[in-house]
MOPAC internal coordinates of N, CA, C and O (Angstrom, degrees):
PM7 1SCF
backbone

  N    0.0000 0     0.00 0     0.00 0    0    0    0
  C    1.4554 1     0.00 0     0.00 0    1    0    0
  C    1.5235 1   108.99 1     0.00 0    2    1    0
  O    1.2310 1   120.51 1   -42.47 1    3    2    1
  N    1.3152 1   116.63 1   137.53 1    3    2    1
  C    1.4599 1   121.48 1  -177.93 1    5    3    2
  C    1.5230 1   111.18 1   -71.22 1    6    5    3
  O    1.2310 1   120.92 1   -25.83 1    7    6    5
  N    1.3314 1   115.84 1   154.17 1    7    6    5
  C    1.4594 1   120.77 1  -176.61 1    9    7    6
  C    1.5250 1   112.69 1   -63.97 1   10    9    7
  O    1.2310 1   119.61 1   147.82 1   11   10    9
  N    1.3578 1   118.36 1   -32.18 1   11   10    9
  C    1.4617 1   118.90 1   179.02 1   13   11   10
  C    1.5232 1   111.45 1   -65.80 1   14   13   11
  O    1.2310 1   120.25 1   154.94 1   15   14   13
  N    1.3247 1   117.12 1   -25.06 1   15   14   13
  C    1.4633 1   120.13 1   177.37 1   17   15   14
  C    1.5200 1   111.55 1   -79.98 1   18   17   15
  O    1.2310 1   120.20 1   160.42 1   19   18   17
  N    1.3278 1   117.21 1   -19.58 1   19   18   17
  C    1.4588 1   122.16 1  -178.14 1   21   19   18
  C    1.5192 1   112.97 1  -100.62 1   22   21   19
  O    1.2310 1   119.89 1  -171.86 1   23   22   21
  N    1.3250 1   117.82 1     8.14 1   23   22   21
  C    1.4614 1   121.44 1  -176.01 1   25   23   22
  C    1.5244 1   111.14 1   -57.62 1   26   25   23
  O    1.2310 1   121.14 1   -49.21 1   27   26   25
  N    1.3153 1   115.43 1   130.79 1   27   26   25
  C    1.4508 1   122.47 1   176.54 1   29   27   26
  C    1.5281 1   108.31 1  -125.19 1   30   29   27
  O    1.2310 1   119.83 1   -63.70 1   31   30   29
  N    1.3402 1   117.93 1   116.30 1   31   30   29
  C    1.4634 1   119.64 1   179.58 1   33   31   30
  C    1.5284 1   111.08 1   -63.45 1   34   33   31
  O    1.2310 1   121.46 1   -29.86 1   35   34   33
  N    1.3255 1   114.82 1   150.14 1   35   34   33
  C    1.4622 1   120.71 1  -178.46 1   37   35   34
  C    1.5201 1   113.53 1   -88.77 1   38   37   35
  O    1.2310 1   120.49 1   168.32 1   39   38   37
  N    1.3261 1   116.67 1   -11.68 1   39   38   37
  C    1.4606 1   119.92 1  -178.55 1   41   39   38
  C    1.5256 1   108.89 1  -154.52 1   42   41   39
  O    1.2310 1   121.37 1   -11.79 1   43   42   41
  N    1.3143 1   114.99 1   168.21 1   43   42   41
  C    1.4642 1   120.40 1   176.98 1   45   43   42
  C    1.5211 1   110.41 1   -64.31 1   46   45   43
  O    1.2310 1   120.11 1   141.79 1   47   46   45
  N    1.3106 1   117.39 1   -38.21 1   47   46   45
  C    1.4639 1   121.39 1   178.18 1   49   47   46
  C    1.5297 1   110.69 1   -62.47 1   50   49   47
  O    1.2310 1   120.60 1   135.64 1   51   50   49
  N    1.3163 1   116.45 1   -44.36 1   51   50   49
  C    1.4653 1   120.44 1   178.51 1   53   51   50
  C    1.5263 1   110.85 1   -65.21 1   54   53   51
  O    1.2310 1   120.06 1   141.81 1   55   54   53
  N    1.3118 1   117.50 1   -38.19 1   55   54   53
  C    1.4604 1   121.71 1   178.22 1   57   55   54
  C    1.5228 1   110.32 1   -62.56 1   58   57   55
  O    1.2310 1   120.24 1   134.17 1   59   58   57
  N    1.3304 1   117.14 1   -45.83 1   59   58   57
  C    1.4678 1   120.94 1   179.57 1   61   59   58
  C    1.5206 1   111.47 1   -65.07 1   62   61   59
  O    1.2310 1   120.35 1   138.14 1   63   62   61
  N    1.3243 1   116.94 1   -41.86 1   63   62   61
  C    1.4570 1   121.17 1   179.18 1   65   63   62
  C    1.5278 1   109.87 1   -61.64 1   66   65   63
  O    1.2310 1   120.54 1   133.14 1   67   66   65
  N    1.3169 1   116.56 1   -46.86 1   67   66   65
  C    1.4647 1   121.65 1  -179.65 1   69   67   66
  C    1.5244 1   110.82 1   -63.15 1   70   69   67
  O    1.2310 1   120.46 1   138.93 1   71   70   69
  N    1.2989 1   116.73 1   -41.07 1   71   70   69
  C    1.4643 1   121.41 1   178.65 1   73   71   70
  C    1.5328 1   110.61 1   -61.42 1   74   73   71
  O    1.2310 1   120.32 1   135.34 1   75   74   73
  N    1.3194 1   116.99 1   -44.66 1   75   74   73
  C    1.4640 1   120.54 1   178.90 1   77   75   74
  C    1.5254 1   111.57 1   -67.91 1   78   77   75
  O    1.2310 1   120.30 1   138.23 1   79   78   77
  N    1.3038 1   117.02 1   -41.77 1   79   78   77
  C    1.4644 1   122.22 1   179.63 1   81   79   78
  C    1.5304 1   110.03 1   -61.48 1   82   81   79
  O    1.2310 1   120.56 1   134.14 1   83   82   81
  N    1.3224 1   116.53 1   -45.86 1   83   82   81
  C    1.4606 1   120.54 1   177.60 1   85   83   82
  C    1.5254 1   110.87 1   -66.25 1   86   85   83
  O    1.2310 1   120.38 1   145.22 1   87   86   85
  N    1.3089 1   116.89 1   -34.78 1   87   86   85
  C    1.4636 1   120.73 1   176.40 1   89   87   86
  C    1.5229 1   111.76 1   -62.37 1   90   89   87
  O    1.2310 1   120.49 1   139.42 1   91   90   89
  N    1.3276 1   116.67 1   -40.58 1   91   90   89
  C    1.4665 1   120.62 1   176.59 1   93   91   90
  C    1.5281 1   110.82 1   -64.16 1   94   93   91
  O    1.2310 1   120.59 1   138.55 1   95   94   93
  N    1.3151 1   116.48 1   -41.45 1   95   94   93
  C    1.4637 1   119.78 1   177.16 1   97   95   94
  C    1.5233 1   110.65 1   -62.12 1   98   97   95
  O    1.2310 1   120.38 1   138.68 1   99   98   97
  N    1.3057 1   116.88 1   -41.32 1   99   98   97
  C    1.4597 1   120.36 1   179.01 1  101   99   98
  C    1.5255 1   111.17 1   -65.64 1  102  101   99
  O    1.2310 1   120.10 1   141.30 1  103  102  101
  N    1.3096 1   117.42 1   -38.70 1  103  102  101
  C    1.4682 1   121.67 1   177.81 1  105  103  102
  C    1.5278 1   110.38 1   -62.88 1  106  105  103
  O    1.2310 1   120.63 1   132.06 1  107  106  105
  N    1.3263 1   116.40 1   -47.94 1  107  106  105
  C    1.4679 1   120.62 1   178.90 1  109  107  106
  C    1.5238 1   109.79 1   -60.97 1  110  109  107
  O    1.2310 1   120.58 1   138.54 1  111  110  109
  N    1.3007 1   116.49 1   -41.46 1  111  110  109
  C    1.4577 1   121.35 1   179.30 1  113  111  110
  C    1.5270 1   111.68 1   -59.78 1  114  113  111
  O    1.2310 1   120.46 1   135.74 1  115  114  113
  N    1.3158 1   116.72 1   -44.26 1  115  114  113
  C    1.4717 1   120.94 1   177.50 1  117  115  114
  C    1.5205 1   110.95 1   -59.83 1  118  117  115
  O    1.2310 1   120.83 1   137.44 1  119  118  117
  N    1.3168 1   116.02 1   -42.56 1  119  118  117
  C    1.4665 1   120.59 1  -178.99 1  121  119  118
  C    1.5272 1   111.08 1   -68.53 1  122  121  119
  O    1.2310 1   120.31 1   141.35 1  123  122  121
  N    1.3123 1   117.01 1   -38.65 1  123  122  121
  C    1.4705 1   121.50 1   178.29 1  125  123  122
  C    1.5320 1   109.42 1   -61.42 1  126  125  123
  O    1.2310 1   120.57 1   133.06 1  127  126  125
  N    1.3272 1   116.52 1   -46.94 1  127  126  125
  C    1.4707 1   120.54 1   179.92 1  129  127  126
  C    1.5143 1   111.99 1   -61.54 1  130  129  127
  O    1.2310 1   120.03 1   151.11 1  131  130  129
  N    1.3226 1   117.54 1   -28.89 1  131  130  129
  C    1.4610 1   121.77 1  -178.83 1  133  131  130
  C    1.5196 1   114.02 1   -76.89 1  134  133  131
  O    1.2310 1   120.66 1   171.51 1  135  134  133
  N    1.3259 1   116.33 1    -8.49 1  135  134  133
  C    1.4662 1   120.60 1  -179.05 1  137  135  134
  C    1.5288 1   110.72 1   -90.59 1  138  137  135
  O    1.2310 1   121.82 1   -20.28 1  139  138  137
  N    1.3280 1   114.12 1   159.72 1  139  138  137
  C    1.4527 1   119.76 1   171.04 1  141  139  138
  C    1.5230 1   107.43 1   -63.31 1  142  141  139
  O    1.2310 1   120.86 1   -35.31 1  143  142  141
  N    1.3175 1   115.96 1   144.69 1  143  142  141
  C    1.4662 1   121.07 1  -175.89 1  145  143  142
  C    1.5279 1   112.41 1   -52.70 1  146  145  143
  O    1.2310 1   119.41 1   140.87 1  147  146  145
  N    1.3196 1   118.73 1   -39.13 1  147  146  145
  C    1.4669 1   122.19 1  -178.07 1  149  147  146
  C    1.5174 1   112.65 1   -70.19 1  150  149  147
  O    1.2310 1   120.01 1   159.07 1  151  150  149
  N    1.3295 1   117.59 1   -20.93 1  151  150  149
  C    1.4633 1   121.62 1  -177.74 1  153  151  150
  C    1.5328 1   112.87 1   -89.79 1  154  153  151
  O    1.2310 1   119.98 1   161.96 1  155  154  153
  N    1.3129 1   117.64 1   -18.04 1  155  154  153
  C    1.4688 1   121.06 1  -170.88 1  157  155  154
  C    1.5249 1   113.70 1   -59.24 1  158  157  155
  O    1.2310 1   120.11 1   126.61 1  159  158  157
  N    1.3152 1   117.39 1   -53.39 1  159  158  157
  C    1.4612 1   119.53 1  -177.42 1  161  159  158
  C    1.5223 1   112.18 1   -65.98 1  162  161  159
  O    1.2310 1   119.10 1   133.90 1  163  162  161
  N    1.3386 1   119.32 1   -46.10 1  163  162  161
  C    1.4748 1   118.38 1   177.58 1  165  163  162
  C    1.5315 1   112.89 1   -59.44 1  166  165  163
  O    1.2310 1   120.12 1   141.75 1  167  166  165
  N    1.3158 1   117.38 1   -38.25 1  167  166  165
  C    1.4697 1   120.27 1   178.94 1  169  167  166
  C    1.5212 1   110.28 1   -67.12 1  170  169  167
  O    1.2310 1   120.37 1   135.40 1  171  170  169
  N    1.3154 1   116.89 1   -44.60 1  171  170  169
  C    1.4680 1   119.42 1   179.52 1  173  171  170
  C    1.5268 1   110.15 1   -62.64 1  174  173  171
  O    1.2310 1   120.09 1   137.70 1  175  174  173
  N    1.3173 1   117.43 1   -42.30 1  175  174  173
  C    1.4754 1   120.55 1   176.53 1  177  175  174
  C    1.5260 1   110.62 1   -58.14 1  178  177  175
  O    1.2310 1   120.77 1   135.58 1  179  178  177
  N    1.3326 1   116.13 1   -44.42 1  179  178  177
  C    1.4659 1   120.23 1  -176.19 1  181  179  178
  C    1.5252 1   112.50 1   -65.79 1  182  181  179
  O    1.2310 1   120.16 1   156.81 1  183  182  181
  N    1.3222 1   117.30 1   -23.19 1  183  182  181
  C    1.4667 1   120.74 1   176.71 1  185  183  182
  C    1.5335 1   111.44 1   -71.83 1  186  185  183
  O    1.2310 1   120.81 1   160.93 1  187  186  185
  N    1.3268 1   116.06 1   -19.07 1  187  186  185
  C    1.4683 1   122.81 1   179.81 1  189  187  186
  C    1.5286 1   112.81 1    50.31 1  190  189  187
  O    1.2310 1   120.44 1  -126.32 1  191  190  189
  N    1.3480 1   116.76 1    53.68 1  191  190  189
  C    1.4679 1   118.07 1   179.05 1  193  191  190
  C    1.5267 1   110.47 1   -66.58 1  194  193  191
  O    1.2310 1   121.11 1   -31.03 1  195  194  193
  N    1.3092 1   115.48 1   148.97 1  195  194  193
  C    1.4625 1   119.61 1   173.82 1  197  195  194
  C    1.5290 1   107.56 1   -65.57 1  198  197  195
  O    1.2310 1   120.62 1   -16.01 1  199  198  197
  N    1.3066 1   116.41 1   163.99 1  199  198  197
  C    1.4661 1   119.83 1   177.98 1  201  199  198
  C    1.5292 1   110.69 1   -59.71 1  202  201  199
  O    1.2310 1   120.95 1   138.75 1  203  202  201
  N    1.3171 1   115.79 1   -41.25 1  203  202  201
  C    1.4646 1   120.13 1   179.88 1  205  203  202
  C    1.5280 1   110.84 1   -64.16 1  206  205  203
  O    1.2310 1   120.24 1   136.56 1  207  206  205
  N    1.3242 1   117.15 1   -43.44 1  207  206  205
  C    1.4655 1   120.58 1   178.68 1  209  207  206
  C    1.5190 1   111.34 1   -64.44 1  210  209  207
  O    1.2310 1   120.65 1   139.75 1  211  210  209
  N    1.3123 1   116.35 1   -40.25 1  211  210  209
  C    1.4525 1   120.69 1   179.88 1  213  211  210
  C    1.5222 1   111.02 1   -66.33 1  214  213  211
  O    1.2310 1   120.31 1   138.38 1  215  214  213
  N    1.3223 1   117.01 1   -41.62 1  215  214  213
  C    1.4662 1   120.24 1   177.75 1  217  215  214
  C    1.5216 1   110.30 1   -65.51 1  218  217  215
  O    1.2310 1   120.05 1   140.33 1  219  218  217
  N    1.3267 1   117.50 1   -39.67 1  219  218  217
  C    1.4640 1   119.92 1   178.14 1  221  219  218
  C    1.5251 1   110.34 1   -64.73 1  222  221  219
  O    1.2310 1   120.42 1   139.31 1  223  222  221
  N    1.3286 1   116.80 1   -40.69 1  223  222  221
  C    1.4603 1   121.10 1   176.49 1  225  223  222
  C    1.5252 1   109.92 1   -57.82 1  226  225  223
  O    1.2310 1   120.79 1   132.97 1  227  226  225
  N    1.3224 1   116.09 1   -47.03 1  227  226  225
  C    1.4664 1   121.28 1   179.82 1  229  227  226
  C    1.5315 1   110.77 1   -61.26 1  230  229  227
  O    1.2310 1   120.29 1   132.05 1  231  230  229
  N    1.3208 1   117.05 1   -47.95 1  231  230  229
  C    1.4685 1   120.55 1  -177.20 1  233  231  230
  C    1.5270 1   112.31 1   -66.31 1  234  233  231
  O    1.2310 1   120.33 1   139.09 1  235  234  233
  N    1.3234 1   116.97 1   -40.91 1  235  234  233
  C    1.4635 1   119.72 1   178.38 1  237  235  234
  C    1.5263 1   110.88 1   -65.35 1  238  237  235
  O    1.2310 1   120.62 1   139.57 1  239  238  237
  N    1.3345 1   116.42 1   -40.43 1  239  238  237
  C    1.4690 1   120.15 1   178.32 1  241  239  238
  C    1.5274 1   110.25 1   -65.76 1  242  241  239
  O    1.2310 1   120.49 1   138.90 1  243  242  241
  N    1.3119 1   116.68 1   -41.10 1  243  242  241
  C    1.4618 1   121.07 1   178.46 1  245  243  242
  C    1.5234 1   110.40 1   -61.83 1  246  245  243
  O    1.2310 1   121.03 1   137.07 1  247  246  245
  N    1.3007 1   115.63 1   -42.93 1  247  246  245
  C    1.4670 1   121.64 1   179.88 1  249  247  246
  C    1.5293 1   111.16 1   -60.85 1  250  249  247
  O    1.2310 1   120.59 1   143.19 1  251  250  249
  N    1.3412 1   116.47 1   -36.81 1  251  250  249
  C    1.4710 1   120.85 1  -178.64 1  253  251  250
  C    1.5294 1   112.61 1   -92.81 1  254  253  251
  O    1.2310 1   120.83 1  -175.26 1  255  254  253
  N    1.3311 1   116.02 1     4.74 1  255  254  253
  C    1.4641 1   121.72 1  -177.94 1  257  255  254
  C    1.5309 1   111.37 1    58.08 1  258  257  255
  O    1.2310 1   121.22 1  -140.48 1  259  258  257
  N    1.3176 1   115.27 1    39.52 1  259  258  257
  C    1.4658 1   123.66 1   176.58 1  261  259  258
  C    1.5277 1   106.91 1   -93.86 1  262  261  259
  O    1.2310 1   121.32 1   -97.84 1  263  262  261
  N    1.3153 1   115.08 1    82.16 1  263  262  261
  C    1.4617 1   119.93 1  -172.14 1  265  263  262
  C    1.5222 1   113.09 1   -72.04 1  266  265  263
  O    1.2310 1   119.61 1   155.75 1  267  266  265
  N    1.3121 1   118.34 1   -24.25 1  267  266  265
  C    1.4682 1   120.69 1   176.69 1  269  267  266
  C    1.5225 1   110.47 1   -61.48 1  270  269  267
  O    1.2310 1   120.84 1   135.84 1  271  270  269
  N    1.3242 1   116.01 1   -44.16 1  271  270  269
  C    1.4655 1   120.67 1   178.77 1  273  271  270
  C    1.5260 1   110.97 1   -74.41 1  274  273  271
  O    1.2310 1   120.48 1   141.08 1  275  274  273
  N    1.3274 1   116.68 1   -38.92 1  275  274  273
  C    1.4722 1   119.99 1   178.62 1  277  275  274
  C    1.5172 1   111.21 1   -55.26 1  278  277  275
  O    1.2310 1   120.31 1   136.05 1  279  278  277
  N    1.3221 1   117.00 1   -43.95 1  279  278  277
  C    1.4600 1   121.15 1  -176.60 1  281  279  278
  C    1.5213 1   110.96 1   -60.14 1  282  281  279
  O    1.2310 1   120.02 1   130.97 1  283  282  281
  N    1.3261 1   117.56 1   -49.03 1  283  282  281
  C    1.4733 1   118.94 1  -176.44 1  285  283  282
  C    1.5294 1   111.60 1   -73.83 1  286  285  283
  O    1.2310 1   120.12 1   142.61 1  287  286  285
  N    1.3347 1   117.37 1   -37.39 1  287  286  285
  C    1.4648 1   119.59 1   177.87 1  289  287  286
  C    1.5286 1   109.96 1   -64.50 1  290  289  287
  O    1.2310 1   120.41 1   137.63 1  291  290  289
  N    1.3222 1   116.83 1   -42.37 1  291  290  289
  C    1.4582 1   120.82 1   178.78 1  293  291  290
  C    1.5243 1   110.29 1   -63.39 1  294  293  291
  O    1.2310 1   120.29 1   136.84 1  295  294  293
  N    1.3262 1   117.04 1   -43.16 1  295  294  293
  C    1.4624 1   120.39 1   179.91 1  297  295  294
  C    1.5250 1   111.31 1   -59.99 1  298  297  295
  O    1.2310 1   120.44 1   136.73 1  299  298  297
  N    1.3324 1   116.76 1   -43.27 1  299  298  297
  C    1.4609 1   120.25 1   179.25 1  301  299  298
  C    1.5353 1   110.95 1   -68.38 1  302  301  299
  O    1.2310 1   120.12 1   141.38 1  303  302  301
  N    1.3240 1   117.37 1   -38.62 1  303  302  301
  C    1.4606 1   120.21 1   176.08 1  305  303  302
  C    1.5312 1   110.76 1   -61.54 1  306  305  303
  O    1.2310 1   120.36 1   137.20 1  307  306  305
  N    1.3193 1   116.91 1   -42.80 1  307  306  305
  C    1.4648 1   120.74 1   178.30 1  309  307  306
  C    1.5270 1   111.05 1   -63.54 1  310  309  307
  O    1.2310 1   120.57 1   139.89 1  311  310  309
  N    1.3349 1   116.52 1   -40.11 1  311  310  309
  C    1.4769 1   120.24 1   176.40 1  313  311  310
  C    1.5184 1   111.29 1   -58.93 1  314  313  311
  O    1.2310 1   121.07 1   146.58 1  315  314  313
  N    1.3252 1   115.56 1   -33.42 1  315  314  313
  C    1.4590 1   120.84 1  -178.29 1  317  315  314
  C    1.5333 1   112.99 1   -85.08 1  318  317  315
  O    1.2310 1   120.57 1  -178.01 1  319  318  317
  N    1.3322 1   116.51 1     1.99 1  319  318  317
  C    1.4456 1   120.31 1   175.04 1  321  319  318
  C    1.5170 1   116.05 1    95.49 1  322  321  319
  O    1.2310 1   119.69 1  -172.05 1  323  322  321
  N    1.3025 1   118.20 1     7.95 1  323  322  321
  C    1.4537 1   121.46 1   177.40 1  325  323  322
  C    1.5239 1   109.61 1   -82.65 1  326  325  323
  O    1.2310 1   120.53 1   -29.00 1  327  326  325
  N    1.3102 1   116.59 1   151.00 1  327  326  325
  C    1.4544 1   119.91 1   172.08 1  329  327  326
  C    1.5263 1   106.96 1  -109.89 1  330  329  327
  O    1.2310 1   121.32 1   -45.82 1  331  330  329
  N    1.3153 1   115.08 1   134.18 1  331  330  329
  C    1.4572 1   121.48 1  -177.12 1  333  331  330
  C    1.5164 1   108.53 1  -114.43 1  334  333  331
  O    1.2310 1   119.71 1   -58.14 1  335  334  333
  N    1.3186 1   118.16 1   121.86 1  335  334  333
  C    1.4711 1   119.66 1   178.65 1  337  335  334
  C    1.5278 1   110.11 1   -67.69 1  338  337  335
  O    1.2310 1   120.95 1   -28.67 1  339  338  337
  N    1.3186 1   115.79 1   151.33 1  339  338  337
  C    1.4760 1   120.46 1   178.24 1  341  339  338
  C    1.4967 1   111.91 1   -74.30 1  342  341  339
  O    1.2310 1   120.10 1   180.00 1  343  342  341

């Protein structure tokens, strides 16, 4: 099991922050899926997510098997020079 799946917050504050952060990723993911396929990447680019936010979006989508979001998040990560393992 990957370490992101085993994450354990160190405090209640960290748990709440992580919960909200993941909630935002899930919200963005829902909105991405609701777009036409051709609009997804341009819209995600226009949001200008930080690298950390984009990686969290990718990981949360991967965890939920939301492949529509995974594809565009991965593409943007690759554009930014990240390498994503298969």
